[in-house]
N, C-alpha and C positions, 0 to 999 in steps of 0.2 A: 369460670376460669378458662375452660376449654374454648368457650364461645369467644372470648376476648383474644385469645391466642390464634384461633382460626380467623377471626376478623383482621387481626394485624397482618397475618401471612397473606390473606386475600388481598389486603390494600397494597401490601409490598409487591405482590405478583402483578397486580393491575398497574400500579406506577412503573414497574420494570418493563411490562408489555407495551405501554404508551411512550416510553422513552426513545426518541429517535436519535439520541446522541451514540456516537460509537461505542462499542462494547469493549471494555478493557479486558485484558486476559487475567488470569489469576495473579500474575505478576505486576499488573498495573501498566501494561503496554497498550497505548492507544494510538490507533492508526486513522488519520482523518483526511479529507479533501483528496481522495485517491482518484486518479483519472489516467486513462491510458489513451494516447493519441491514436486515431484510426490510421492504419497504415495508408501511405500514399498509394494512388491507383496502380495496381500491378506489382506492388511491393509486399514482402512478408516481414519486414523488420519495422519495429516502432519503439517508442519510449514511453515510459510511465513515470508519474510523479505523485507524491504523497507527503504528508506530514506525520511524523512518528514521535511521540512523547513517552518518556519512561517516567510514570508517576510513582514508581516504587523506590525503595532505598537500596535496591540491589543493582549494580551495573550488569549490563547484559550486552549481547551483541547479535546482530541480524546475520545469520550464517547461510541463509538460502531463501529463495522466493520461487514459488511455482504458480502456474496458471493453466487451466485446461484449453485456453485459446493459443498457447505458444508451446512450441517444442522445447525452447530453452529460454530461462529468464536470467539475466545477470545484472548485478549491481555494477554501476561505473561512476567514476569521478572525472569530471572535465576539469582540467588545470591549464592555466597559462604558463607555458615553459618557454622563457625567453621570447615572448611575443607570438608564440604558436599555441593555438589551443590543441591539447592532446587529451585523449580519452583513455583512462586506465581502469581495467577490471579491478573490482574489489571483492575478495574472497569473503571478507566478513567486514562488518562495519559496527564499530563500538558504539554502545548506547548507554552513557553514564546516568546514573541515578538522577532524576530530576531534569535531564536534558531533552530538548526537542531538536530533531534534525529534519530539515526541509529537503526533500528531493525536488529539484527543480532544474529548468534548463540552465547550463553553464555550472553546474555543481554535481552534487550526487544525483543520479537518475537511474531508472531501470532501462535495460534494453531487452526487448522482446524479440525472439527469432523464430522463424517458421510459424508466423501468426495467421490463423484462420478464423475469420469471423463470419457469421451468418449475415445475410444481406441486412436485415433491420435490427440487428444485435446492437443494444445501446448500453450494456454492461457486462462485466465479467468477474468471476471469482478469482482472487489472488491470495495465496496462502504464504504467510511469512514464517520462517523457521527461525528460532532463537537458540542461543547457546543454553540458557537456563529456563526461560519460560516455555510454556506449551505453545504448539503452533497456533497461529491466529489467522483465520480466513475472513476476508472483507469482500465487499462487492465494489468494484471500480467502475465508474463512469467511463464509457468510450466517448472521447471528445472528438469531434470533427475538426480537422485543421483547415484553415483557409485555402491552402493548396489542394487538399482532399476534395473539397466541394466546389472549387473553381471560383470562388469568391476572393478577391484580393483587398 
């Protein structure tokens, strides 16, 4: 009996260790496709993008984001207001049960201020803070932009 239980636990632990999928928090929040644009040469401001899905049956909200590579991280929403694109800071973003929100250019996105990257750094930790769920820390890819590398 004990051996079967230990075998089942070992198999479950082995499968969990091999799973490359994003790790959901206890509340079922999954962050995927996270990337931060490398700042343009000489600049310390950049943007970040990701998808977040609330797989739980509890509404929640993103109430803050932090990263050790930035002095400050803000959530913004780009909107077309009478033909002019305006960017508005969002203090919190509601995430309803079962909903997926995509942070992308022209919509919700992150603005990172005071960014400092090591020369060959290709990823960075990003911590998401929620109204109800525990904090979730993920590793975001640092994506080179065409302007940054000189390729057009």
